[in-house]
C-alpha positions in Angstrom: 30.2 -17.2 -21.0 27.1 -18.1 -19.0 24.4 -15.5 -19.1 21.1 -15.5 -16.9 18.0 -13.6 -18.2 15.1 -12.9 -16.0 12.0 -11.6 -17.9 9.1 -10.4 -15.9 5.5 -9.5 -17.0 6.2 -6.4 -15.3 8.6 -5.2 -17.8 6.2 -5.8 -20.6 3.0 -4.6 -18.8 4.5 -1.2 -18.2 6.3 -0.9 -21.6 4.8 2.1 -23.2 5.3 0.6 -26.6 2.4 -1.7 -25.8 0.6 0.2 -23.2 0.6 4.2 -23.7 0.8 5.6 -20.1 1.2 2.4 -18.4 1.5 4.0 -14.9 -2.2 5.4 -15.3 -5.5 3.5 -14.4 -7.1 3.0 -17.8 -9.5 0.0 -18.0 -10.4 1.0 -21.6 -7.0 0.1 -22.8 -8.4 -3.5 -23.0 -11.3 -2.7 -25.3 -9.4 -3.7 -28.2 -7.5 -7.0 -28.4 -4.0 -7.1 -26.9 -1.4 -8.9 -29.1 -0.5 -12.3 -27.8 2.1 -12.6 -25.0 2.0 -8.6 -24.2 -0.6 -9.0 -21.2 0.1 -12.3 -19.2 -1.6 -12.0 -15.9 -2.7 -15.8 -16.4 0.3 -17.2 -18.2 0.6 -18.0 -21.8 0.7 -20.8 -24.3 0.8 -24.1 -22.9 1.1 -22.9 -19.5 -2.2 -20.7 -19.6 -4.2 -21.1 -16.5 -7.0 -23.6 -17.3 -9.8 -21.5 -15.5 -8.5 -18.0 -16.7 -12.0 -16.8 -18.0 -13.7 -17.8 -14.6 -10.8 -15.9 -12.8 -11.3 -12.9 -15.0 -15.0 -12.8 -14.2 -14.4 -13.3 -10.5 -12.0 -10.3 -10.4 -14.4 -8.0 -12.5 -17.4 -8.8 -10.0 -14.9 -8.2 -7.0 -13.7 -5.0 -8.4 -17.3 -3.8 -9.2 -18.3 -4.5 -5.4 -15.1 -2.8 -4.2 -15.7 0.3 -6.1 -19.5 0.5 -5.8 -20.2 -0.7 -2.3 -17.1 0.5 -0.3 -14.8 3.3 0.3 -11.2 2.3 0.7 -7.7 4.2 1.1 -4.2 3.1 1.3 -2.7 2.9 4.9 0.6 4.2 3.3 -0.2 6.8 0.5 3.4 6.9 -0.8 4.4 3.3 -0.1 7.9 2.4 -1.6 7.9 -0.3 -4.3 10.9 -2.8 -3.9 12.2 -4.9 -6.7 13.9 -8.1 -5.5 13.7 -9.4 -8.3 9.9 -8.7 -8.8 8.3 -5.5 -7.8 6.2 -5.5 -4.5 5.1 -3.0 -2.1 7.4 -2.6 0.7 4.7 -3.0 3.7 2.2 -5.4 1.7 -0.1 -2.4 0.6 -2.4 -2.5 3.5 -5.8 -0.7 3.1 -8.7 0.8 5.1 -12.1 -0.5 3.9 -15.4 1.3 4.9 -18.9 0.3 3.8 -20.5 3.1 2.0 -23.9 4.4 3.3 -26.3 3.5 0.8 -29.3 4.6 2.3 -31.0 7.7 1.0 -32.1 10.6 3.3 
């Protein structure tokens, strides 16, 4: 008998055993160390991305700029997610971005 197994990080990243309320946005969930091989956005073990610390810093700076300098909204508010075999937004998750007016009156 031949069995194929497809493991995805999606299955682990959304597992309430490791991340309570996995569907909610909660950056504080990473204040405490996460067990090895539970959160793998950059791979793990011998396949760990060599520049993952730089990538994490770039993502943090980008996200800070996105939430402090811009307003944005989803084009399709209830866009369906397809899984074939990995989850992906059906229309690519387009967004509208508007620069915030930072001038005081």
